[in-house]
C-alpha positions, 0 to 999 in steps of 0.5 A: 529534488526536495531536501531529504534531511530527517526524511523518513525513507521509502523502504523496499524489500528485494529478493532478486525476483522480477516482481521485486525489481518492479517494486524497486523501480516503483519505490525509486520513482516514489522516493524521487517524487516525494524527495525522500531517501530510499532504503533497500532491504533483503532478508536472508537467514543463510547463516542459520542454514550454512553455519559459520565460515571455518577460520582456515578458508577465505571462501564466503558461503554461497548464501552470503554471496547470493544475499550480497549480490541481490542487494548490490545489484538492486542498489546499482539499479536504483542509482542508475534510475535516479542518480541523485537519490540517496540510497542505502541497502542492507542484508538483514538476518531475519525472516522476510516478513519480520524484517519488513514489518520492523523496517516499515515502522519508521518508513514513509511507505513500505513497498513490496512486490506482488510475488516473491522469489520461488513462489508459484508463477500463477500465485496472485499475491505472495505470502510475504506481501499478504502478511506485510500488508495485513500487519504493517504499522504504516502504509504498504504498497504492493506493486502490481499492474500493467505498464501504464499504471507502473509508469503512472501514465493514467494520471489518476489516483483511486480512493475507496471510502469506507464507513470508518474513513472520516479523518482516516490516514488513507484519505490524507495519503491519497490526497498527498499522492495526487498532489505530488503527482499532479494527478486526478483523485477519483474518490468512490463511495459505494452503496447498497440497499440493505436487503432487510430495509423495509420499503415503508421505513419512515426515513425512506420518503420517496425513492429508496435509491435516492435515499441511500445515494444521498447518504453516500454523498453526505459521507463523501462530503464529510470525509473530503471537505477538510482535505479539499481545503488543505489540498486546493490544487488537487483535481477531485472526482467524486462518485457514489456507485451502487454495488459492492466496493471490492468489485467496483474498485477492482474494475476502476483500478484499470484506469488508475496509477494507484488504488488506496484503501484503508485497513482498520487495526484493532488494538491487539493484533490477532491474525491477518487484519485485511477486509474484503475490499483490501484483500480483493484489491491486493489479488486482482487490482490492475495497478499498485495497491496502497493499504493504509492502516487506521489504528483503533485501540481496544475499548477499556472495561466499561467503555463502549466500542 
């Protein structure tokens, strides 16, 4: 395993639920693949609800016992799965979303489960996972999917290319994952003929379908060519597909170990910033989903957005 000196950790949030233990296992494997340490965090506000322990008793509050057991069990599980992995674990006196967002600022990647403790069994994505994926400063992986994807049996990373993904962090993230896993990188650019585009448009010489497909292919070349030179050993599959991106990527995720999508962050954060593609993937993909933000500062006065 590579040196972990000064390496940013893989951070995973745990709460004792089955989904968080699945996320923990995925995070352990990811840390091993990249040679980075693992940091396990559990957010608990037990002190707020149970108060301070009286000086005359040695009994620990039940909330503290639960929190420490969750973290201790998770750390033991991680060390059994990867005996040589550097593992740290902490209970944080914060709400879950706030704690994970703060911890994720210095992480290689922030990993969460698809549902939290106590949430409805039929809930597609837990509230904490949704908030973290929408607001995190760095990459977030929401762990979901079947056992083949969770065990990386497909040997394929799926990357969706959007309009603003030239030189985007999501593209580099996907290439890096494909390289470290020795997996095929399946890159998809969808296209749709605009309903308002007239057939007699001067640029539409010949078959309109060919024109829009060619534009999609040109964007793929522009996005991928610099990374192909940097990662020459990554096996690449390029596809231009007619249809809606959120449906195409969700369907293709059934044959992938990880789906990577970008998310644009617009300077000042207002509400949840997830586009339709990322939102649908987080709820319906058949494999873990990586949401990789691309930060854009709001234009200053007089500057064109």
